[in-house]
PASEKOL-944070 format. One record per residue: x, y, z of N, C-alpha, C in turn. Coordinates in pm, 1 decimal. Layout:
BEGIN
NODE,X,Y,Z,X,Y,Z,X,Y,Z
...
//
This chain:
BEGIN
NODE,81.5,-117.8,0.0,0.0,0.0,0.0,86.6,125.2,0.0
NODE,193.5,124.5,75.1,285.8,236.3,83.2,352.6,262.1,-52.3
NODE,391.7,157.1,-118.7,456.6,169.5,-249.6,358.0,230.2,-350.3
NODE,233.6,186.7,-347.1,131.5,238.8,-437.5,106.5,388.1,-410.8
NODE,101.9,427.3,-285.9,82.7,567.8,-251.6,200.3,653.0,-298.7
NODE,322.1,604.8,-279.1,440.5,677.1,-325.6,442.7,687.6,-477.9
NODE,401.9,581.7,-546.1,397.5,581.6,-691.7,295.7,684.8,-743.1
NODE,180.7,691.4,-680.1,79.1,790.6,-719.0,130.9,931.3,-692.7
NODE,196.9,953.5,-580.8,252.7,1084.2,-548.1,359.9,1125.8,-649.2
NODE,446.0,1034.0,-686.4,550.8,1063.1,-785.2,488.3,1093.7,-921.0
NODE,387.5,1017.8,-961.9,320.8,1042.7,-1089.7,249.2,1177.6,-1089.7
NODE,185.9,1212.5,-979.9,117.6,1341.5,-970.9,218.8,1455.4,-979.8
NODE,331.0,1442.5,-912.1,435.0,1546.2,-918.1,491.5,1557.7,-1059.4
NODE,509.5,1445.2,-1126.6,560.1,1447.8,-1264.0,461.0,1516.8,-1357.0
NODE,333.4,1492.7,-1336.9,230.7,1557.7,-1419.7,229.2,1709.2,-1397.1
NODE,240.2,1749.8,-1272.5,241.0,1893.0,-1241.1,362.5,1960.1,-1303.9
NODE,478.0,1899.0,-1292.6,598.9,1956.7,-1352.1,590.8,1959.9,-1504.8
NODE,531.0,1857.8,-1564.8,517.0,1854.6,-1710.0,423.8,1964.7,-1758.4
NODE,313.5,1985.2,-1685.6,219.5,2090.2,-1724.5,284.1,2227.2,-1709.2
NODE,359.6,2249.3,-1604.8,429.2,2377.0,-1586.6,529.2,2400.3,-1698.3
NODE,598.4,2297.4,-1738.3,695.5,2309.6,-1847.5,628.5,2343.7,-1978.9
NODE,513.5,2282.9,-2006.0,441.0,2311.6,-2129.2,389.0,2454.5,-2127.0
NODE,336.7,2499.3,-2014.7,287.0,2636.9,-2004.6,400.6,2736.4,-2023.8
NODE,517.7,2709.3,-1967.7,632.1,2798.7,-1982.9,675.9,2804.5,-2128.8
NODE,675.6,2689.5,-2198.1,712.9,2687.6,-2339.6,613.5,2766.0,-2423.8
NODE,485.0,2750.3,-2395.9,382.1,2820.1,-2472.6,389.9,2970.3,-2448.7
NODE,409.3,3012.0,-2323.6,415.1,3155.2,-2295.0,541.8,3217.0,-2353.3
NODE,649.2,3141.2,-2365.1,771.6,3193.2,-2424.9,755.9,3211.2,-2575.5
NODE,675.2,3128.7,-2639.6,657.7,3135.3,-2783.9,558.5,3243.1,-2825.9
NODE,468.9,3283.7,-2736.1,365.3,3380.2,-2770.9,428.1,3518.8,-2780.5
NODE,408.7,3583.1,-2894.6,454.2,3719.5,-2910.7,340.3,3802.6,-2967.6
NODE,347.0,3930.8,-2947.5,241.0,4019.1,-2992.8,234.6,4017.0,-3145.4
NODE,113.7,4002.0,-3199.8,101.6,4005.4,-3345.1,127.0,4146.3,-3397.3
NODE,191.1,4153.0,-3512.3,218.8,4282.7,-3573.3,92.5,4331.9,-3642.2
NODE,34.1,4438.6,-3587.5,-88.3,4496.2,-3642.2,-51.1,4625.8,-3712.1
NODE,-90.5,4640.5,-3837.1,-58.0,4764.5,-3908.0,-117.8,4885.9,-3837.9
NODE,-42.1,4995.1,-3837.4,-85.6,5117.9,-3771.6,-211.7,5173.8,-3835.2
NODE,-232.5,5144.1,-3963.4,-348.5,5198.4,-4035.0,-479.5,5147.4,-3974.5
NODE,-478.6,5032.6,-3908.9,-601.0,4981.4,-3847.5,-642.8,5063.3,-3726.7
NODE,-548.8,5134.2,-3665.9,-579.7,5214.4,-3548.9,-599.7,5361.6,-3582.8
NODE,-582.9,5398.2,-3708.3,-596.1,5537.9,-3748.4,-742.8,5579.5,-3742.3
NODE,-770.9,5700.8,-3696.0,-908.8,5749.0,-3691.0,-965.6,5761.6,-3833.0
NODE,-1094.3,5731.4,-3846.6,-1158.1,5734.2,-3977.2,-1253.9,5851.2,-3993.0
NODE,-1269.7,5933.8,-3891.6,-1362.5,6046.0,-3899.2,-1301.7,6165.5,-3827.3
NODE,-1362.6,6281.5,-3848.2,-1316.3,6401.9,-3780.7,-1331.0,6387.0,-3629.3
NODE,-1440.1,6324.7,-3586.7,-1459.5,6301.6,-3443.7,-1349.0,6212.2,-3387.9
NODE,-1309.9,6112.8,-3465.1,-1202.0,6023.8,-3422.8,-1069.0,6095.7,-3412.4
NODE,-1042.2,6184.0,-3507.7,-918.5,6262.3,-3503.9,-917.7,6352.4,-3380.8
NODE,-1030.2,6418.4,-3354.5,-1038.4,6504.4,-3236.2,-1019.6,6424.6,-3107.7
NODE,-1080.0,6307.8,-3102.4,-1066.9,6223.1,-2983.0,-921.2,6180.0,-2964.3
NODE,-854.6,6143.2,-3073.4,-714.0,6103.5,-3064.0,-628.1,6220.6,-3017.9
NODE,-656.7,6340.5,-3068.9,-581.3,6457.7,-3026.7,-604.2,6487.0,-2878.7
NODE,-726.8,6471.0,-2833.1,-757.2,6492.8,-2691.8,-684.1,6391.7,-2604.0
NODE,-685.6,6265.8,-2644.6,-619.9,6161.0,-2565.9,-467.5,6179.0,-2563.7
NODE,-411.4,6231.0,-2673.7,-266.3,6252.8,-2679.9,-223.9,6381.1,-2609.1
NODE,-321.2,6465.6,-2573.7,-289.4,6590.9,-2507.3,-256.6,6703.4,-2603.6
NODE,-286.0,6684.6,-2732.4,-259.2,6788.5,-2831.4,-357.9,6904.8,-2820.0
NODE,-480.5,6875.9,-2776.9,-580.8,6980.5,-2758.1,-637.9,6968.3,-2617.4
NODE,-696.9,7076.6,-2570.7,-756.2,7074.9,-2436.5,-900.9,7027.8,-2444.6
NODE,-958.9,7005.9,-2328.0,-1099.0,6962.5,-2322.4,-1191.4,7069.0,-2381.9
NODE,-1162.9,7195.2,-2352.8,-1243.6,7304.9,-2406.1,-1236.1,7312.3,-2558.2
NODE,-1115.4,7295.6,-2612.9,-1099.9,7295.6,-2758.6,-1176.9,7180.1,-2821.2
NODE,-1170.0,7064.4,-2754.9,-1242.6,6947.7,-2804.9,-1393.6,6974.0,-2805.6
NODE,-1444.4,7030.8,-2696.4,-1588.2,7054.7,-2686.5,-1634.2,7159.6,-2788.0
NODE,-1554.3,7266.3,-2808.5,-1589.6,7366.3,-2909.7,-1589.1,7306.0,-3049.5
NODE,-1491.9,7222.8,-3078.1,-1484.3,7158.9,-3209.7,-1603.0,7066.2,-3231.9
NODE,-1639.4,6989.4,-3129.0,-1753.6,6898.7,-3142.5,-1883.1,6976.5,-3158.0
NODE,-1894.5,7090.9,-3090.1,-2013.5,7174.8,-3105.8,-2021.2,7229.2,-3247.8
NODE,-1907.4,7267.2,-3303.1,-1903.4,7314.9,-3440.9,-1942.4,7206.1,-3539.5
NODE,-1897.1,7084.7,-3514.2,-1932.9,6971.0,-3600.2,-2083.1,6944.7,-3590.9
NODE,-2137.0,6950.7,-3470.6,-2281.1,6926.9,-3452.6,-2362.8,7034.7,-3522.2
NODE,-2319.8,7160.9,-3513.8,-2391.6,7270.2,-3579.9,-2385.1,7253.9,-3731.4
NODE,-2269.3,7218.2,-3782.0,-2254.4,7197.1,-3925.9,-2341.1,7081.0,-3972.6
NODE,-2343.6,6975.0,-3894.3,-2424.4,6857.9,-3930.0,-2573.4,6892.1,-3927.9
NODE,-2615.8,6972.2,-3830.6,-2756.7,7013.4,-3822.2,-2794.9,7098.9,-3942.6
NODE,-2702.4,7181.6,-3987.6,-2730.4,7266.5,-4103.6,-2736.7,7183.9,-4232.5
NODE,-2644.7,7090.3,-4246.3,-2638.5,7009.7,-4369.2,-2745.9,6901.9,-4374.0
NODE,-2772.4,6840.7,-4261.3,-2867.3,6729.4,-4254.0,-2962.6,6750.5,-4136.5
NODE,-3060.9,6836.5,-4152.3,-3152.7,6861.5,-4038.5,-3231.0,6736.8,-4002.6
NODE,-3254.7,6721.3,-3875.4,-3327.9,6605.2,-3825.0,-3477.1,6631.5,-3834.3
NODE,-3547.8,6543.2,-3902.2,-3692.2,6556.3,-3914.7,-3757.3,6439.0,-3841.1
NODE,-3826.8,6469.1,-3734.2,-3891.8,6366.7,-3655.2,-4032.6,6346.0,-3709.1
NODE,-4068.6,6225.4,-3752.6,-4201.9,6201.6,-3806.2,-4310.1,6222.5,-3698.8
NODE,-4419.6,6288.9,-3737.5,-4530.4,6309.0,-3647.0,-4513.1,6421.7,-3549.2
NODE,-4406.0,6495.7,-3559.9,-4382.8,6608.5,-3469.0,-4403.8,6738.3,-3544.7
NODE,-4506.4,6811.6,-3510.7,-4537.3,6939.1,-3577.1,-4503.7,7052.4,-3481.1
NODE,-4424.0,7146.1,-3530.9,-4389.4,7258.7,-3444.0,-4454.0,7387.0,-3485.9
//
């Protein structure tokens, strides 16, 4: 019975060490994938403003004024018409 218990203990320790070794090998092989910078580039004026704000190129006030200007321009170019609302 003692021999069987020792054998199970040795096998369990060997399994734990083997799993740790495999995990270490896998984590050593994993490297960050190279993602083109163009995928992270802003695609709209709002995105450009947000990137500038996050980078510290513009202040919060400048960002808010610019967004207000964009909203005013958008309202002028594409007015919102709500169906069923008569003013």
